[in-house]
MIDO-356579 format. One record per atom (N, C-alpha, C): residue in one letter; y, z, x. Coordinates in pm, whole numbers, plus 50000, padded with zeros to 5 digits. Example, Ala and Ser with C-alpha at 12.3 -4.5 7.8 and 13.67 -1.06 7.14 Angstrom:
# MIDO-356579
A494315078051319 A495505078051230 A496705078051320 S497755070851285 S498945071451367 S500035078751290 
# end
This chain:
# MIDO-356579
M398163462562996 M397663451863106 M396573452263090 S395843452163014 S393793448962962 S393683437862927 D394853430562906 D394363414062882 D393853409262960 P392503398862904 P391573399963023 P392473385863146 I392943377063035 I394063366463129 I394793371963268 T395523382663196 T396663390563286 T395473397963381 Q394753404063352 Q394043407563463 Q393153400463570 N392873387863502 N391893377763591 N393653373563678 R394463368963628 R395493363363718 R395963371563863 L396043387463802 L396443398463879 L395123398064001 S394243395963940 S392763397264054 S393083384464116 M393373374864085 M393313362564171 M394503366864292 R395903368664247 R396653375964341 R396663384564481 L395483393464417 L394993402664514 L394313399964597 E393323390364590 E392353383764662 E393093372464759 R394223368064730 R394833357464756 R395883364664885 Y396043379464871 Y396813386564949 Y395513394765056 L394693394464999 L393233401765102 L393053391465199 S393373373965187 S392843368365241 S393793365565370 D395093368565301 D396133364765428 D396303377865486 Y395993390565454 Y395343401965527 Y394593399265647 R393493392765635 R392663394465710 R392593381765823 K394103374165775 K394273363165887 K395163370365998 K395833381865958 K397053387566007 K396493398366157 N397323399866239 N396803411166343 N397783417666277 S397333430766263 S398413442666250 S398163454966356 D399403460766343 D399303472266449 D398843485566309 P398013497666354 P397093506766324 P398343515866191 L399343513066213 L400523521866106 L400623513665981 S401043502866031 S400953494265939 S399543490765818 R398433491965920 R397363489665832 R397143501865744 K397343513365787 K397583523865706 K397973524365581 E399013517165590 E400013515665438 E398883503565347 W398423496065449 W398123484665347 W396553489265299 D395963498265377 D394893503865364 D395063515265171 T395933519665191 T396243530765110 T397103520964991 V397573514064986 V397743503064872 V396663494564785 W395843488664900 W395133485564855 W393503488964799 H393273502664838 H392383511464768 H392973513364637 V394323517064600 V394553518764499 V394603506664388 A395033496464427 A394963482064349 A393503481264337 D392663482164443 D391083473364394 D390483482564282 V390833497164299 V390193507464194 V390663502464089 A391903500964049 A392893496663891 A392043483763860 R391633474163982 R391093460563919 R390073463363856 T388783473263936 T387703477763889 T387463481963754 D388713490163723 D388903493963602 D389483491063493 N389963474463527 N390883464463415 N392093472463405 C393003478663495 C394183482463471 C395033480663559 L395113467763626 L395803461263694 L397243459863655 T398513462263736 T399623459363701 T400023450863788 P401283449063747 P402103440063855 P402533442763944 E403023456963914 E403893466763990 E402693470264139 L401463475064108 L400673473464208 L400473464764297 V400303451164216 V399953440164328 V401223440264376 D402113438864331 D403643440064437 D403993446864530 D402683461064522 D402673468164608 D401933466464733 V400883454964681 V399913450864804 V400663441264869 R401733436164833 R402373421364861 R403333428864935 I403693436564918 I405073443365007 I404563449865146 A403513454065095 A402683461465252 A401913449765334 L401663438665290 L401313427065343 L402343421765431 D403683418065335 D404843416065436 D405253425965541 K405033437765514 K405003445965650 K404603443365759 L403273439065757 L402253439665859 L403043429265984 
# end
């Protein structure tokens, strides 16, 4: 998954989810889950090893907010 185009697309999806997260009001318990999955995905993005599964975990956490 280190293909630059794939990494860029996954990174763009993460940025969209972050933007949506900032628009939501959420309870602290949901934010904890978000913070955990966001941190893992952000580290993977920095290391250029994002996977669709990590990005989906972020989306799922966002949907729970």
